[in-house]
PASEBA-1860 file (N, C-alpha, C; in nm, 3 decimals):
! residues 166
1> MFNAAADL> 0.933/0.770/-0.454/0.901/0.868/-0.352/0.893/0.814/-0.219 ~ 0.827/0.697/-0.207/0.815/0.645/-0.071/0.946/0.626/0.001 ~ 1.053/0.581/-0.068/1.178/0.549/-0.007/1.258/0.673/0.028 ~ 1.221/0.786/-0.045/1.314/0.911/-0.029/1.235/1.015/0.053 ~ 1.110/1.007/0.075/1.047/1.115/0.141/1.085/1.118/0.292 ~ 1.082/1.243/0.344/1.115/1.259/0.488/1.005/1.316/0.569 ~ 0.925/1.399/0.506/0.814/1.470/0.576/0.680/1.448/0.513 ~ 0.589/1.385/0.589/0.452/1.351/0.533/0.382/1.476/0.497
9> AAVRAAYE> 0.397/1.582/0.572/0.328/1.705/0.535/0.360/1.757/0.391 ~ 0.492/1.744/0.359/0.539/1.789/0.226/0.491/1.693/0.121 ~ 0.479/1.566/0.153/0.427/1.467/0.053/0.279/1.493/0.037 ~ 0.206/1.526/0.139/0.067/1.556/0.136/0.039/1.680/0.045 ~ 0.121/1.785/0.075/0.105/1.908/-0.012/0.129/1.880/-0.153 ~ 0.232/1.802/-0.184/0.258/1.762/-0.329/0.147/1.682/-0.383 ~ 0.090/1.593/-0.310/-0.022/1.509/-0.355/-0.137/1.599/-0.384 ~ -0.168/1.693/-0.300/-0.284/1.779/-0.316/-0.273/1.857/-0.447
17> RVFAAENG> -0.151/1.909/-0.475/-0.127/1.987/-0.602/-0.144/1.897/-0.725 ~ -0.091/1.765/-0.720/-0.097/1.682/-0.833/-0.236/1.634/-0.850 ~ -0.308/1.612/-0.738/-0.446/1.565/-0.748/-0.530/1.682/-0.813 ~ -0.512/1.803/-0.769/-0.593/1.915/-0.823/-0.571/1.928/-0.977 ~ -0.453/1.908/-1.018/-0.420/1.915/-1.163/-0.483/1.804/-1.242 ~ -0.462/1.683/-1.188/-0.514/1.563/-1.250/-0.669/1.560/-1.251 ~ -0.724/1.595/-1.143/-0.871/1.604/-1.129/-0.931/1.710/-1.224 ~ -0.857/1.809/-1.242/-0.906/1.917/-1.340/-0.917/1.864/-1.475
25> YRGGRFTM> -0.825/1.776/-1.515/-0.844/1.711/-1.648/-0.964/1.626/-1.659 ~ -1.010/1.587/-1.544/-1.128/1.496/-1.548/-1.259/1.568/-1.505 ~ -1.254/1.706/-1.515/-1.375/1.781/-1.491/-1.404/1.793/-1.342 ~ -1.312/1.773/-1.254/-1.327/1.782/-1.109/-1.432/1.686/-1.053 ~ -1.444/1.572/-1.117/-1.545/1.471/-1.077/-1.513/1.393/-0.951 ~ -1.389/1.402/-0.905/-1.354/1.311/-0.794/-1.307/1.394/-0.674 ~ -1.322/1.337/-0.559/-1.264/1.395/-0.434/-1.131/1.328/-0.406 ~ -1.053/1.397/-0.320/-0.914/1.337/-0.288/-0.944/1.204/-0.217
33> EQARQDAF> -1.050/1.192/-0.139/-1.085/1.076/-0.070/-1.115/0.958/-0.163 ~ -1.188/0.986/-0.270/-1.210/0.885/-0.374/-1.091/0.839/-0.434 ~ -1.001/0.932/-0.466/-0.869/0.898/-0.530/-0.786/0.808/-0.438 ~ -0.780/0.851/-0.312/-0.703/0.771/-0.215/-0.767/0.629/-0.197 ~ -0.898/0.623/-0.196/-0.966/0.494/-0.175/-0.940/0.404/-0.307 ~ -0.946/0.465/-0.423/-0.918/0.385/-0.545/-0.778/0.335/-0.547 ~ -0.678/0.418/-0.506/-0.541/0.369/-0.489/-0.532/0.250/-0.391 ~ -0.595/0.260/-0.276/-0.597/0.162/-0.175/-0.661/0.029/-0.230
41> DTAHRIAQ> -0.778/0.050/-0.294/-0.848/-0.076/-0.343/-0.765/-0.139/-0.449 ~ -0.703/-0.067/-0.540/-0.618/-0.126/-0.648/-0.500/-0.197/-0.584 ~ -0.439/-0.132/-0.487/-0.330/-0.200/-0.419/-0.372/-0.329/-0.344 ~ -0.488/-0.333/-0.294/-0.538/-0.444/-0.226/-0.558/-0.560/-0.330 ~ -0.608/-0.526/-0.444/-0.620/-0.623/-0.550/-0.490/-0.680/-0.597 ~ -0.388/-0.585/-0.612/-0.256/-0.628/-0.657/-0.196/-0.725/-0.548 ~ -0.227/-0.698/-0.428/-0.170/-0.788/-0.318/-0.221/-0.929/-0.331 ~ -0.332/-0.949/-0.397/-0.401/-1.080/-0.406/-0.357/-1.153/-0.536
49> VGFAVAPK> -0.286/-1.088/-0.621/-0.248/-1.156/-0.748/-0.167/-1.284/-0.717 ~ -0.220/-1.389/-0.787/-0.152/-1.518/-0.769/-0.203/-1.607/-0.648 ~ -0.292/-1.546/-0.569/-0.345/-1.622/-0.455/-0.471/-1.694/-0.495 ~ -0.491/-1.814/-0.445/-0.610/-1.888/-0.467/-0.739/-1.819/-0.422 ~ -0.725/-1.738/-0.317/-0.838/-1.672/-0.269/-0.874/-1.536/-0.338 ~ -0.797/-1.500/-0.440/-0.823/-1.374/-0.513/-0.959/-1.388/-0.583 ~ -1.017/-1.274/-0.593/-1.151/-1.276/-0.672/-1.122/-1.324/-0.820 ~ -1.217/-1.392/-0.872/-1.212/-1.455/-1.000/-1.282/-1.377/-1.108
57> DGRCELLD> -1.254/-1.240/-1.117/-1.320/-1.158/-1.221/-1.224/-1.118/-1.328 ~ -1.102/-1.163/-1.329/-1.011/-1.136/-1.437/-0.920/-1.014/-1.419 ~ -0.947/-0.940/-1.313/-0.868/-0.822/-1.290/-0.729/-0.856/-1.234 ~ -0.720/-0.955/-1.153/-0.582/-0.998/-1.107/-0.498/-1.040/-1.223 ~ -0.557/-1.114/-1.311/-0.476/-1.158/-1.427/-0.430/-1.039/-1.516 ~ -0.528/-0.936/-1.528/-0.494/-0.824/-1.608/-0.382/-0.750/-1.540 ~ -0.381/-0.735/-1.408/-0.274/-0.666/-1.338/-0.148/-0.745/-1.353 ~ -0.145/-0.878/-1.344/-0.018/-0.950/-1.354/0.028/-0.938/-1.499
65> TGRQQLGS> -0.057/-0.947/-1.600/-0.015/-0.918/-1.736/0.054/-0.793/-1.753 ~ 0.000/-0.691/-1.698/0.062/-0.554/-1.696/0.197/-0.554/-1.635 ~ 0.212/-0.622/-1.523/0.345/-0.632/-1.459/0.442/-0.698/-1.551 ~ 0.407/-0.806/-1.616/0.490/-0.877/-1.705/0.537/-0.790/-1.828 ~ 0.439/-0.716/-1.875/0.464/-0.629/-1.986/0.559/-0.513/-1.949 ~ 0.550/-0.475/-1.829/0.641/-0.357/-1.782/0.781/-0.405/-1.780 ~ 0.810/-0.538/-1.770/0.943/-0.587/-1.769/1.028/-0.546/-1.894 ~ 0.962/-0.533/-2.009/1.034/-0.501/-2.127/1.080/-0.354/-2.133
73> HLVGVKFR> 1.034/-0.272/-2.033/1.066/-0.130/-2.025/1.170/-0.109/-1.916 ~ 1.211/-0.210/-1.838/1.304/-0.191/-1.724/1.440/-0.248/-1.772 ~ 1.540/-0.169/-1.727/1.675/-0.210/-1.761/1.751/-0.251/-1.635 ~ 1.806/-0.364/-1.634/1.887/-0.414/-1.525/1.814/-0.448/-1.393 ~ 1.684/-0.457/-1.399/1.601/-0.496/-1.278/1.483/-0.575/-1.322 ~ 1.442/-0.667/-1.240/1.325/-0.747/-1.264/1.212/-0.687/-1.179 ~ 1.086/-0.701/-1.225/0.973/-0.655/-1.152/0.888/-0.775/-1.140 ~ 0.921/-0.857/-1.047/0.848/-0.980/-1.016/0.718/-0.955/-0.936
81> REEMKIAA> 0.638/-1.051/-0.909/0.520/-1.028/-0.824/0.558/-0.974/-0.689 ~ 0.667/-1.022/-0.637/0.707/-0.974/-0.506/0.730/-0.823/-0.500 ~ 0.807/-0.774/-0.599/0.830/-0.627/-0.607/0.695/-0.556/-0.629 ~ 0.609/-0.614/-0.716/0.471/-0.551/-0.743/0.396/-0.534/-0.617 ~ 0.402/-0.643/-0.537/0.320/-0.646/-0.410/0.378/-0.544/-0.314 ~ 0.509/-0.535/-0.305/0.571/-0.439/-0.211/0.537/-0.299/-0.258 ~ 0.543/-0.268/-0.384/0.506/-0.135/-0.437/0.366/-0.103/-0.407 ~ 0.277/-0.203/-0.427/0.138/-0.182/-0.401/0.115/-0.155/-0.251
89> AKAALLAT> 0.183/-0.230/-0.162/0.171/-0.204/-0.024/0.218/-0.065/0.019 ~ 0.323/-0.015/-0.045/0.368/0.116/-0.017/0.265/0.215/-0.065 ~ 0.202/0.190/-0.180/0.093/0.285/-0.222/-0.028/0.279/-0.134 ~ -0.060/0.167/-0.081/-0.174/0.156/0.013/-0.146/0.231/0.142 ~ -0.022/0.213/0.194/0.011/0.285/0.315/0.023/0.435/0.295 ~ 0.071/0.477/0.180/0.087/0.620/0.147/-0.061/0.676/0.136 ~ -0.145/0.606/0.064/-0.283/0.659/0.039/-0.353/0.668/0.179 ~ -0.329/0.574/0.262/-0.393/0.578/0.400/-0.334/0.692/0.476
97> ALGSAAPS> -0.194/0.701/0.483/-0.125/0.807/0.559/-0.177/0.943/0.517 ~ -0.194/0.966/0.388/-0.229/1.106/0.337/-0.369/1.143/0.393 ~ -0.451/1.046/0.423/-0.584/1.076/0.472/-0.604/1.063/0.618 ~ -0.501/1.041/0.692/-0.512/1.015/0.838/-0.415/1.109/0.920 ~ -0.414/1.081/1.052/-0.329/1.155/1.141/-0.201/1.078/1.156 ~ -0.142/1.032/1.053/-0.011/0.957/1.058/0.102/1.053/1.110 ~ 0.201/0.995/1.168/0.316/1.078/1.219/0.379/1.155/1.099 ~ 0.428/1.271/1.127/0.482/1.353/1.026/0.625/1.302/0.970
105> DFAALRYS> 0.688/1.221/1.055/0.819/1.162/1.020/0.792/1.048/0.935 ~ 0.818/1.060/0.802/0.788/0.959/0.706/0.867/0.830/0.734 ~ 0.977/0.840/0.793/1.064/0.721/0.825/0.990/0.615/0.909 ~ 0.895/0.661/0.991/0.818/0.567/1.087/0.729/0.480/0.997 ~ 0.707/0.516/0.870/0.617/0.437/0.781/0.692/0.339/0.698 ~ 0.823/0.327/0.709/0.904/0.243/0.630/0.932/0.117/0.708 ~ 0.942/0.009/0.623/0.972/-0.120/0.675/1.128/-0.134/0.698 ~ 1.163/-0.208/0.805/1.302/-0.250/0.822/1.303/-0.386/0.877
113> DAKLATLK> 1.408/-0.456/0.864/1.411/-0.605/0.913/1.384/-0.605/1.054 ~ 1.419/-0.499/1.135/1.395/-0.499/1.276/1.248/-0.509/1.313 ~ 1.162/-0.473/1.218/1.018/-0.469/1.243/0.950/-0.606/1.211 ~ 1.034/-0.696/1.157/0.982/-0.826/1.114/0.915/-0.911/1.229 ~ 0.977/-0.902/1.345/0.924/-0.976/1.461/0.770/-0.935/1.491 ~ 0.744/-0.809/1.463/0.607/-0.765/1.490/0.502/-0.840/1.415 ~ 0.537/-0.908/1.309/0.437/-0.976/1.225/0.396/-1.115/1.272 ~ 0.470/-1.167/1.370/0.446/-1.309/1.412/0.303/-1.338/1.448
121> TAMFPVEY> 0.238/-1.233/1.513/0.101/-1.257/1.559/-0.002/-1.173/1.478 ~ 0.044/-1.121/1.368/-0.044/-1.040/1.279/-0.168/-1.110/1.233 ~ -0.285/-1.049/1.250/-0.412/-1.104/1.210/-0.487/-0.995/1.138 ~ -0.526/-1.007/1.020/-0.595/-0.898/0.951/-0.741/-0.921/0.974 ~ -0.822/-0.806/0.962/-0.969/-0.810/0.964/-1.016/-0.905/0.852 ~ -1.135/-0.952/0.866/-1.180/-1.055/0.763/-1.181/-1.002/0.629 ~ -1.216/-0.869/0.610/-1.219/-0.817/0.475/-1.081/-0.803/0.406 ~ -0.978/-0.816/0.490/-0.843/-0.811/0.439/-0.762/-0.939/0.479
129> AALGKLKA> -0.834/-1.043/0.500/-0.777/-1.170/0.539/-0.666/-1.229/0.441 ~ -0.693/-1.197/0.307/-0.602/-1.244/0.206/-0.460/-1.191/0.229 ~ -0.457/-1.071/0.289/-0.315/-1.003/0.313/-0.233/-1.100/0.402 ~ -0.291/-1.176/0.477/-0.216/-1.268/0.560/-0.136/-1.371/0.484 ~ -0.161/-1.388/0.360/-0.090/-1.476/0.270/0.041/-1.413/0.221 ~ 0.060/-1.285/0.256/0.184/-1.216/0.217/0.307/-1.250/0.309 ~ 0.293/-1.346/0.397/0.396/-1.384/0.487/0.532/-1.411/0.413 ~ 0.524/-1.458/0.290/0.648/-1.483/0.213/0.712/-1.353/0.164
137> TPEAMWLW> 0.636/-1.244/0.177/0.687/-1.111/0.142/0.669/-1.017/0.269 ~ 0.755/-1.029/0.366/0.734/-0.965/0.492/0.727/-0.813/0.484 ~ 0.802/-0.753/0.390/0.792/-0.603/0.378/0.653/-0.566/0.337 ~ 0.593/-0.633/0.241/0.458/-0.603/0.193/0.365/-0.630/0.311 ~ 0.377/-0.732/0.380/0.281/-0.767/0.489/0.292/-0.656/0.598 ~ 0.417/-0.616/0.636/0.430/-0.510/0.736/0.368/-0.386/0.701 ~ 0.395/-0.347/0.570/0.331/-0.217/0.524/0.181/-0.219/0.525 ~ 0.125/-0.341/0.485/-0.017/-0.352/0.492/-0.073/-0.354/0.633
145> AEAIRLRK> 0.001/-0.406/0.724/-0.047/-0.402/0.868/-0.043/-0.257/0.911 ~ 0.046/-0.177/0.876/0.045/-0.037/0.916/-0.069/0.040/0.846 ~ -0.089/0.011/0.720/-0.200/0.074/0.641/-0.333/0.047/0.713 ~ -0.364/-0.083/0.740/-0.488/-0.122/0.807/-0.500/-0.062/0.947 ~ -0.392/-0.049/1.014/-0.395/0.008/1.142/-0.425/0.154/1.138 ~ -0.370/0.226/1.042/-0.405/0.372/1.028/-0.554/0.380/0.985 ~ -0.595/0.289/0.905/-0.742/0.301/0.858/-0.831/0.279/0.982 ~ -0.788/0.197/1.077/-0.874/0.169/1.190/-0.870/0.290/1.285
153> GSSLSASA> -0.781/0.385/1.261/-0.773/0.500/1.344/-0.685/0.489/1.469 ~ -0.600/0.384/1.472/-0.505/0.371/1.583/-0.386/0.454/1.560 ~ -0.316/0.483/1.665/-0.191/0.554/1.651/-0.084/0.461/1.591 ~ 0.003/0.514/1.508/0.100/0.440/1.441/0.223/0.414/1.535 ~ 0.261/0.292/1.550/0.378/0.261/1.633/0.470/0.177/1.539 ~ 0.595/0.210/1.535/0.692/0.139/1.446/0.719/0.001/1.500 ~ 0.673/-0.028/1.618/0.719/-0.160/1.678/0.619/-0.262/1.693 ~ 0.489/-0.229/1.685/0.391/-0.339/1.716/0.257/-0.322/1.639
161> PSEVLT> 0.268/-0.352/1.506/0.138/-0.350/1.428/0.049/-0.457/1.457 ~ 0.091/-0.572/1.507/0.007/-0.689/1.516/-0.113/-0.683/1.609 ~ -0.097/-0.618/1.724/-0.205/-0.629/1.814/-0.326/-0.541/1.776 ~ -0.311/-0.452/1.686/-0.421/-0.362/1.656/-0.490/-0.399/1.521 ~ -0.452/-0.507/1.458/-0.510/-0.544/1.332/-0.649/-0.604/1.341 ~ -0.679/-0.669/1.451/-0.807/-0.743/1.457/-0.920/-0.653/1.500
END
């Protein structure tokens, strides 16, 4: 969905309908904010899989095992850690954009090689410092930079995520 969506308002409306149905199955125990936060937190944990700085509670290993097991269900494509981290970064940015005043043009939220230069000076807040280790996966790092920026309440700019991260 992330790669095909064009209008954030339409994505938000679809998310709200799916959330209402799924939450109904769970007795209405959750808010949309809780669901978006859970998606963001899980994506943040996935971003840390394989890093020495990752928390040592076993969840990163569990997530990586799940990624490896998913491979037997995919045909003609590999789902390496890099792809997992990019997918998680997209989920984090989407979860953040759905709860913020992100631009309605979904294309502004997508990574392109032209945006790579904006990462040279990227510095993440201390609670997200591990995301700086994503430099080997620039798409994931850029998507995270945008997600953190939206969470901080700054306006989204397709050209300069780095100066707003600290």
